[in-house]
C-alpha positions as CSV (number, residue, x, y, z in Angstrom):
1,X,85.3,58.2,-118.7
2,X,84.9,57.8,-122.6
3,X,82.6,56.5,-124.2
4,X,83.2,54.5,-127.4
5,X,80.8,52.8,-130.1
6,X,80.9,49.9,-132.5
7,X,78.7,49.1,-134.2
8,X,77.1,45.5,-135.3
9,X,74.8,44.7,-138.1
10,X,72.5,41.3,-138.0
11,X,69.1,40.1,-139.5
12,X,65.7,39.2,-138.7
13,X,62.7,38.2,-138.9
14,X,59.9,38.3,-136.2
15,X,56.0,38.8,-135.4
16,X,54.3,41.2,-132.8
17,X,51.9,38.9,-131.2
18,X,50.5,38.5,-127.5
19,X,49.5,34.2,-127.2
20,X,47.0,35.6,-125.1
21,X,44.7,36.9,-127.2
22,X,42.6,36.3,-130.4
23,X,44.3,36.2,-133.9
24,X,41.6,39.5,-134.1
25,X,43.0,41.5,-131.2
26,X,46.7,40.8,-132.2
27,X,45.5,42.4,-135.8
28,X,44.3,45.5,-133.7
29,X,47.1,46.7,-131.9
30,X,49.6,45.0,-134.3
31,X,48.9,45.7,-137.3
32,X,51.1,43.8,-140.3
33,X,53.1,42.7,-137.7
34,X,51.1,40.6,-136.7
35,X,51.8,37.8,-140.1
36,X,51.5,34.5,-139.8
37,X,54.1,33.9,-141.8
38,X,56.4,36.4,-140.1
39,X,58.2,39.0,-141.5
40,X,62.2,40.1,-141.4
41,X,64.7,43.9,-140.7
42,X,68.1,44.3,-141.1
43,X,69.4,45.7,-137.3
44,X,71.6,47.7,-136.4
45,X,73.0,47.0,-133.0
46,X,75.1,50.4,-131.1
47,X,77.2,49.3,-128.9
48,X,78.5,51.4,-125.9
49,X,80.8,51.2,-123.6
50,X,82.9,53.4,-121.0
51,X,85.5,53.9,-119.3
52,X,89.8,55.4,-118.8
53,X,91.2,55.6,-122.3
54,X,94.6,53.0,-121.4
55,X,98.2,54.3,-120.6
56,X,100.1,51.6,-122.8
57,X,97.5,51.7,-126.0
58,X,95.4,54.7,-125.7
59,X,92.5,52.5,-126.0
60,X,88.9,52.3,-124.3
61,X,88.6,48.6,-125.2
62,X,90.0,46.6,-128.4
63,X,87.2,48.1,-130.7
64,X,88.4,44.2,-132.4
65,X,88.3,42.2,-129.2
66,X,84.9,44.1,-128.4
67,X,82.7,43.5,-131.3
68,X,83.6,38.9,-131.1
69,X,82.1,39.7,-127.9
70,X,79.6,41.2,-129.1
71,X,79.5,38.4,-132.5
72,X,80.4,35.5,-129.8
73,X,76.8,36.5,-127.3
74,X,74.7,38.4,-129.9
75,X,75.4,38.4,-133.7
76,X,75.1,33.9,-133.9
77,X,72.5,33.7,-131.6
78,X,70.1,36.9,-133.7
79,X,71.7,36.8,-137.2
80,X,69.2,34.8,-139.6
81,X,67.1,33.9,-137.1
82,X,63.7,33.6,-136.1
83,X,63.5,35.6,-132.7
84,X,60.4,34.2,-131.7
85,X,61.4,30.9,-132.6
86,X,65.3,30.6,-132.3
87,X,66.8,32.6,-130.0
88,X,66.0,31.4,-126.5
89,X,66.8,34.9,-124.1
90,X,63.5,36.0,-126.0
91,X,61.1,33.3,-125.3
92,X,58.4,33.6,-123.5
93,X,58.3,37.2,-124.9
94,X,56.6,39.0,-126.7
95,X,59.3,39.9,-129.8
96,X,58.5,43.8,-130.0
97,X,62.2,45.8,-130.5
98,X,61.9,46.7,-126.9
99,X,62.2,43.3,-125.0
100,X,64.8,42.6,-127.3
101,X,67.5,45.0,-125.7
102,X,66.7,44.6,-123.0
103,X,67.7,40.6,-123.8
104,X,70.6,41.3,-125.8
105,X,71.7,43.7,-122.7
106,X,71.9,41.4,-120.1
107,X,73.6,38.7,-123.1
108,X,76.3,41.7,-123.3
109,X,77.0,43.0,-119.9
110,X,78.5,40.3,-117.5
111,X,80.9,39.2,-121.1
112,X,82.5,42.6,-120.5
113,X,85.9,42.2,-119.3
114,X,86.2,44.7,-115.5
115,X,88.0,48.0,-116.7
116,X,84.7,48.5,-118.8
117,X,81.0,49.2,-118.6
118,X,78.2,48.4,-120.9
119,X,76.7,52.4,-121.0
120,X,73.9,51.7,-123.8
121,X,72.3,49.8,-126.1
122,X,70.9,51.3,-130.2
123,X,68.9,49.1,-131.6
124,X,67.1,49.9,-135.4
125,X,64.9,48.2,-136.8
126,X,64.4,50.3,-139.6
127,X,66.2,53.8,-140.5
128,X,63.2,55.1,-138.6
129,X,62.6,52.8,-135.9
130,X,65.0,52.6,-132.9
131,X,65.6,51.7,-129.1
132,X,67.7,53.0,-127.1
133,X,68.8,51.3,-123.5
134,X,70.5,51.8,-120.8
135,X,70.2,49.5,-118.5
136,X,67.6,50.4,-116.2
């Protein structure tokens, strides 16, 4: 099995808050991230797929095609958006990086061709904070 990763980038705003809690409770748990005026991140998304290299091309999958799929089904939905307000697959969810990476997985996995499998997503919120998700 061979694993190949494509890195994409998007910018988005969000705030962390639980609508069932008071403003004080949200601020206590989420701190500055509960700011009513939102805050933004320059996200970096690592998409890793796995498969066997083709005898004809040597590729597991054409990474240019992978980039187009990721852009169409993920980046275009997230880039320069408010994750809390503008992204349908985040509706009703707390906009944590953990919930976001799971939402991205569900957007992306069904779009990949049968010869490859989505292995993992790594989503950087900052250079020091990221999550990894394996579809579990």
